[in-house]
N, C-alpha and C positions, 0 to 999 in steps of 0.2 A: 676491271678492278679485282685484285686478289682478296680472298677471304682467309683470315687467320683465326684459329681458335687456340686460346691458351687455357690449359686445363690443369686443375689441381684438386686436392681433396675437397675443400669446403668453399672455394671461390671467395675467400675472405682476405687473404694477404698476398701470397706470392703471385697468383694469377692476376690479381687486380693491379699489382705493381707492374708486372710485365705488360699488361694491357695498356697501362698509362704510358710506359716508355716506348713500346712498339708504335703506338699511335703518334707519340711525340716525334720519334725519329723518322717514321715513314710518311707522316703527313696524310694527305688525302688520296694517296695512291693505293691504299689498302683499307679494308674494313676489318677492324679487330673485334673479336668476341672473346669473352672469358666466361668460363663455367667451372663447375665442380661436379664431382660424382656425388656430392652432397651439397647442401647450401647452408652456410653458417652466418650469412650477413657480412657486409663489408666491415672489416675491423677498423675502428676509429684511429688506431695507432698507424695503420697503413695510410689512411687519409692524411694524417698529420705529417708523417715523414715525407710523403710525396709533395705536400704543400711546401715543405721546407726547400724542396728542389723545384718549386714553381710549376708543379704539375697538379692539376685539380682532378681528383678522382671522386670527389664528394657526391657526384650524381650517379656513380656506378651502382649497379644492383648485383646481388648475388644470385646467379642463375644456375639451374641444373642442366647438365649436358644434354639431357633428353629434349630440351627446348630447341636444340639446334641440329637435330639429326637430319633435317631436310635441307640444310644449307650446304651448297657445294664448296667445301673447304679446299684450298690449295695447300695449306700447311696446318698441321696440328702440332702444337708444342706442349708437351707435358712437363710440368715444373716440379713434380715430386714423384717418388717411386710408386706410391700408392695409386696415383692417377694413371701412371704409365701402365701398371698392371691391370687396372680396371677400365682403361679407355675402350669405348665401344668402337666397332668397325664403322668407318666412314667410306661409302662407295666412291668410286672414281679414282682419279690420279692424285691422291692425297699424299703429300710428303710428310712423314712423321719425324719429329725431333724430340729428344728427351734430355733434360738437364735437371738433375735433382738439386734443389736449393733447400737449405735448412728452413724449418718452420719457425719464424720469429714469434709466433703466438705461443710457442712452448717455452719461450725464454723465462728464466727465473732470476730473481734478485731484486735489487732496488728498482724504483721507477726509472732512474737514470740508466742502470744496466740493461733493463728491458728495452728501453728506447734505443740504446746504442746497438743492441742486437738487431732491432728493426732497421736501423740505418745501415748496418753492415750488410744485411741481406739485400736491402734496397740497392746498395752500391754494386753488389754482385749481379743482380738482375739488370741493372742499368748497363753494365758492360756487356753482358750477354745480349741484351736487346739491341744495343748499338751495333754489335758485331753481326747479329742476325740480319738486320736491315741492310747493312753494308754488303754482306755476302750474298744474300738471296733476293733482295728487292731493288737494289740500285743497279742501273744499267752500266 
């Protein structure tokens, strides 16, 4: 079984969304972990917009990357530039990928505008996650 780590700054939005979609698309053929270089708690809006797409991340926790340094990862995906720059070294034959997604937690405006930004970023991450699974995990 392959191990995948999704890493972002606070492990609250983007990495949690990617974790949910990667697990959804890959199923039980992989073990997905998500972490941050800091921990900010899982953002309730991320939970809400994932539930709108029938993916439950409400039991996810916000974890620090140091908790996973002993896991033999096959893939490490950084989903923001900050995490890419601060990503620790993982020994072994780890394939690293980077895709910078906007941080929906920084969205401003009305409640509706903020939620629409969360949905927009969710949809970008969904496409990336589906493509990643199709390209790297499917035989």
